[in-house]
C-alpha positions in Angstrom: 0.0 0.0 0.0 2.9 2.3 0.8 4.3 2.0 -2.7 0.9 2.7 -4.3 0.4 5.8 -2.2 3.8 7.1 -3.1 3.1 6.6 -6.8 -0.2 8.4 -6.4 1.5 11.3 -4.6 4.1 11.6 -7.3 1.4 11.6 -10.0 -0.1 14.7 -8.4 2.8 16.8 -9.9 2.2 16.0 -13.7 -1.5 16.1 -13.1 -1.4 19.5 -11.6 0.8 20.7 -14.4 -1.7 19.4 -17.0 -4.7 21.0 -15.2 -3.0 24.4 -15.0 -1.6 24.2 -18.6 -5.0 23.4 -20.1 -6.6 26.2 -18.1 -3.8 28.6 -19.0 -4.1 27.9 -22.7 -7.9 28.3 -22.6 -7.5 31.7 -20.9 -5.2 32.9 -23.6 -8.2 32.8 -26.0 -10.7 34.4 -23.7 -11.6 38.0 -24.8 -11.5 40.9 -22.4 -8.3 40.3 -20.4 -7.2 42.4 -17.4 -5.5 44.9 -19.7 -8.6 45.5 -21.6 -10.6 45.6 -18.4 -8.4 48.3 -17.1 -8.5 50.3 -20.3 -12.3 50.1 -20.3 -12.3 51.4 -16.7 -9.9 54.3 -17.4 -11.8 55.3 -20.6 -15.1 55.2 -18.8 -16.6 52.5 -21.0 -17.0 50.0 -18.2 -18.3 50.5 -14.7 -18.3 46.9 -13.5 -14.7 46.8 -12.4 -13.8 47.6 -8.8 -12.7 51.2 -8.2 -9.7 49.9 -6.3 -7.2 50.2 -9.2 -3.6 49.1 -8.6 -1.1 51.8 -7.8 1.0 51.1 -10.9 -2.0 51.9 -13.2 -2.7 55.1 -11.2 0.9 56.3 -11.4 1.2 55.5 -15.1 -2.1 57.3 -15.9 -0.6 60.5 -14.5 -3.9 62.1 -13.8 -5.4 61.3 -17.2 -2.6 62.9 -19.3 -2.3 59.8 -21.4 -5.9 60.1 -22.6 -7.4 62.3 -25.3 -4.7 62.2 -27.9 -5.5 63.7 -31.3 -6.3 61.5 -34.2 -2.8 61.9 -35.6 -1.3 60.4 -32.4 -3.6 57.4 -32.4 -1.9 54.0 -32.5 -3.0 50.7 -33.7 -3.4 48.4 -30.7 -4.2 44.8 -30.1 -6.5 45.8 -27.3 -10.1 46.8 -27.9 -10.8 50.4 -26.9 -7.1 51.4 -26.7 -7.2 53.9 -29.6 -6.1 57.3 -28.4 -4.0 56.0 -25.5 -0.2 56.4 -25.3 1.5 53.2 -26.4 3.9 53.6 -23.5 0.9 53.6 -21.2 -0.3 50.4 -22.7 3.1 48.8 -22.3 3.1 49.8 -18.6 -0.2 48.1 -18.1 1.1 45.0 -19.8 4.1 45.0 -17.5 1.9 45.6 -14.4 -0.2 42.5 -15.2 2.7 40.4 -16.4 1.7 40.4 -20.1 5.0 41.9 -21.3 6.4 38.4 -21.4 5.7 35.5 -23.8 2.9 33.1 -22.8 5.3 30.2 -22.1 7.5 32.3 -19.8 4.4 33.5 -17.9 3.3 29.9 -17.4 6.6 28.7 -16.2 7.0 31.6 -13.8 3.5 31.1 -12.5 4.1 27.4 -11.8 7.5 28.1 -10.2 5.8 30.5 -7.8 2.8 28.2 -7.1 5.2 25.4 -6.1 6.3 27.7 -3.3 2.7 28.7 -2.7 3.5 32.3 -3.8 0.3 33.4 -5.5 1.1 37.1 -5.9 -1.3 40.0 -5.6 -4.8 40.4 -7.0 -4.9 42.5 -10.1 -7.8 44.7 -9.0 -7.5 44.6 -5.2 -4.6 45.9 -3.2 -4.1 42.7 -1.3 -2.2 39.4 -1.8 -4.2 36.5 -3.2 -3.5 34.2 -0.3 -4.8 36.8 2.2 -7.9 37.3 0.0 -8.5 33.5 0.0 -8.0 33.4 3.8 -10.5 36.2 4.3 -13.2 34.3 2.3 -12.3 30.8 3.4 -14.2 30.7 6.8 -17.5 31.2 5.0 -16.9 28.3 2.5 -15.5 26.1 5.3 -18.6 26.7 7.4 -20.9 25.9 4.5 -19.0 22.9 3.2 -18.1 21.3 6.5 -21.5 21.3 8.0 -23.3 20.4 4.8 -21.1 17.4 4.3 -21.4 16.3 7.9 -25.2 16.7 8.0 -25.6 15.0 4.7 -23.7 11.9 5.7 -25.3 11.8 9.2 -28.8 11.9 7.8 -28.6 10.4 4.3 -26.7 7.2 5.1 -29.0 6.0 7.9 -32.0 7.0 5.8 -30.6 5.1 2.8 -30.0 2.0 5.0 -33.5 2.2 6.4 -34.9 2.5 2.9 -33.0 -0.6 1.8 -34.2 -2.7 4.7 -37.8 -1.6 4.0 -37.6 -1.6 0.2 -41.0 -1.3 -1.5 -42.8 -0.5 1.7 -44.8 2.7 2.3 -41.8 4.3 4.1 -39.6 3.8 1.1 -42.2 5.1 -1.3 -43.0 8.4 0.5 -39.4 9.2 1.4 -38.4 8.6 -2.2 -41.1 11.0 -3.4 -39.9 13.7 -0.9 -36.3 13.2 -1.9 -37.0 13.4 -5.6 -39.0 16.6 -5.3 -36.3 18.1 -3.1 -33.7 17.2 -5.7 -35.7 18.5 -8.6 -36.2 22.0 -7.1 -33.0 24.1 -7.6 -31.2 25.1 -4.4 -31.5 28.8 -5.0 -35.3 28.5 -5.3 -35.4 26.7 -2.0 -33.2 29.4 -0.5 -35.5 32.2 -1.7 -38.5 30.2 -0.3 -36.8 29.8 3.1 -36.0 33.5 3.2 -39.6 34.5 2.4 -41.1 32.1 5.0 -38.6 32.1 7.8 -36.5 35.3 7.4 -38.9 37.8 6.1 -41.7 40.0 7.3 -44.4 38.2 5.3 -44.6 35.1 7.5 -42.0 34.4 10.2 -39.0 36.2 11.4 -37.1 33.3 12.9 -33.7 33.3 11.2 -31.5 36.1 9.9 -31.5 36.8 6.2 -27.9 37.7 5.7 -24.3 37.2 6.9 -22.6 34.6 9.0 -22.6 36.4 12.3 -24.7 39.2 13.9 -23.5 42.8 14.3 -23.0 42.3 18.0 -20.8 39.2 17.6 -17.9 40.7 19.6 -20.1 41.4 22.6 -21.6 37.9 22.8 -20.4 35.2 25.2 -18.8 32.0 23.9 -22.1 30.1 24.1 -23.8 33.1 22.5 -21.3 33.1 19.6 -21.8 29.4 18.9 -25.6 29.8 19.0 -25.4 32.9 16.7 -23.1 31.1 14.3 -25.5 28.1 13.8 -28.5 30.5 13.8 -27.1 32.1 10.7 -26.0 28.8 9.1 -29.4 27.1 9.3 -31.1 28.3 6.2 -28.1 28.3 3.9 -27.2 24.7 4.9 -30.8 23.5 4.4 -30.9 25.1 0.9 -27.6 23.5 -0.1 -28.1 20.1 1.4 -31.4 19.0 0.1 -30.0 17.9 -3.3 -27.1 16.2 -1.6 -29.4 14.3 0.6 -31.1 12.7 -2.4 -28.0 11.6 -4.1 -26.4 10.1 -1.0 -29.6 8.4 0.3 -30.3 6.6 -3.0 -26.6 5.7 -3.4 -26.6 4.2 0.1 -29.9 2.3 -0.5 -28.8 0.8 -3.8 -25.4 -0.2 -2.4 -27.1 -2.0 0.5 -29.8 -3.6 -1.7 -27.0 -5.0 -4.0 -25.2 -6.5 -1.0 -28.4 -7.9 0.7 -29.1 -10.1 -2.4 -25.7 -11.7 -2.4 -25.0 -15.3 -1.3 -22.9 -14.5 1.7 -25.9 -12.7 3.3 -28.1 -15.8 2.9 -25.3 -17.9 4.4 -25.0 -15.6 7.4 -28.7 -15.7 8.0 -28.7 -19.5 7.7 -26.2 -19.6 10.5 -28.7 -18.0 12.8 -27.3 -14.5 12.9 -29.7 -11.7 13.7 -30.7 -9.1 11.0 -28.9 -6.3 12.8 -25.7 -8.4 13.1 -26.0 -9.4 9.4 -26.6 -5.8 8.4 -23.9 -4.1 10.3 -21.4 -6.9 10.7 -21.4 -8.2 7.1 -23.3 -6.0 4.7 -22.2 -2.6 6.0 -18.5 -2.9 5.3 -19.0 -4.0 1.7 -21.9 -1.6 0.9 -20.0 1.4 2.2 -17.1 1.1 -0.4 -18.9 2.9 -3.1 -20.1 5.6 -0.7 -16.5 6.2 0.4 -15.4 6.3 -3.3 -17.8 9.2 -3.8 -16.5 11.1 -0.7 -13.8 13.2 -2.5 -16.2 14.6 -5.0 -18.7 15.4 -2.3 -16.1 16.9 0.0 -14.5 19.2 -2.6 -17.9 20.1 -4.2 -19.3 21.0 -0.8 -16.4 23.3 -0.1 -15.8 25.0 -3.4 -18.7 24.7 -5.8 -22.4 25.0 -6.0 -22.6 27.7 -3.4 -22.4 30.8 -5.6 -26.1 31.5 -5.7 -26.5 30.5 -2.0 -23.7 32.9 -1.0 -25.3 35.7 -3.0 -28.8 35.1 -1.7 -27.8 35.0 1.9 -25.0 37.7 1.5 -22.3 35.3 2.4 -18.9 36.6 1.1 -17.2 33.2 0.4 -15.0 31.6 -2.1 -17.8 30.9 -4.5 -18.6 34.6 -4.9 -14.9 35.4 -5.0 -14.3 33.0 -7.8 -17.2 34.3 -9.8 -16.3 38.0 -9.4 -12.7 37.2 -10.3 -13.6 35.4 -13.5 -15.9 38.3 -14.5 -13.2 40.9 -13.8 -10.5 38.7 -15.4 -8.5 38.8 -12.2 -6.4 35.9 -13.4 -4.2 36.0 -10.3 -7.1 35.0 -8.1 -8.7 32.6 -10.7 -5.5 30.6 -11.2 -4.6 30.5 -7.5 -8.1 29.2 -6.5 -8.0 26.7 -9.3 -4.5 25.5 -8.1 -5.6 25.2 -4.5 -8.9 23.4 -5.3 -7.3 21.0 -7.8 -4.5 20.2 -5.4 -6.9 19.6 -2.5 -9.1 17.3 -4.7 -6.1 15.2 -5.8 -4.8 14.8 -2.2 -8.3 13.8 -1.0 -8.5 11.2 -3.7 -5.2 9.6 -2.4 -6.6 9.8 1.2 -9.8 8.0 0.0 -7.7 5.1 -1.4 -6.1 4.8 2.0 -9.5 4.8 3.7 -10.6 2.1 1.3 -8.0 -0.3 2.9 -9.2 0.6 6.4 -12.8 -0.2 5.5 -11.8 -3.5 3.7 -8.3 -4.8 4.3 -8.8 -7.3 1.4 -8.3 -4.4 -1.1 -4.7 -4.4 -2.4 -3.9 -1.4 -4.6 -0.3 -2.5 -5.1 -1.4 -5.5 -7.2 -2.9 -3.2 -9.9 -1.5 -0.5 -12.1 -1.9 3.1 -11.0 
């Protein structure tokens, strides 16, 4: 097992390079890069970019002296909307954003820095990328951690119970509820929860925005814990309903598949009770597929699917940060978050293989090719 894990860990390096290279190449063909975004901001043709412009662009602009050249001074530029701007000013913008170097040099420099976890500074925010991610991380951790925990604690026992009572009334009506919950988009459930439980129309039970109250600093430790979960209740419910359905049906099908196997009939013929058969024999085998799906569920819960939920509940997390950075072409943030998320996903996959062997020692990864 040790040799297999070592191979998997070593494979992370070329896999990460491949992920970053493909993403980097795609970005090169995306219109409206950071230089064009800054030009649009400075010329007043775009108001969607943050007003917090980097100091290099402010200094180069020189109070607007680079704008408004006559037609005779116009230069042909590869950037849309750059007509009438001083070519030297355009070059200074390219240098500020690192576009004064060839694409292959930029990629190699980026990967060298990323190997040392040096992600640089945001293009349009006067803060380092790693500090920006740290600032948004608590929100995403809160949503992802509790959503994953609650999903597994509820969906797995529910799926087991559905398998044991397959075809009965309990199985039928729970399946109906789960399918309806899965069919309704999470953001619609979020809006409904806000209207019913956090608005003036019906009930004002839960807060409608934020992760903590304004008086957080004045609360006691118990008060802070209660306030924290009070704010998390509605977002977690909105995010977790769809995950409940997937996990519950996966658990049910895994257990049904094992229940019908010969070793279960043999165990029952030996006089073992149903509970002992279920948890002593079936559980270990049935849980393998559920464990296999853990990395995707884990990473997804932390870093994806929460954009609309974060927006609706005014939660400033990584989902919203990634969306805003992509819109603004803040490539420093986009590539840094991609690198961190991809690395975490690959590491979690290796950890999952290790957990496989803990659940069922009969599994031998070293006897198969990586």
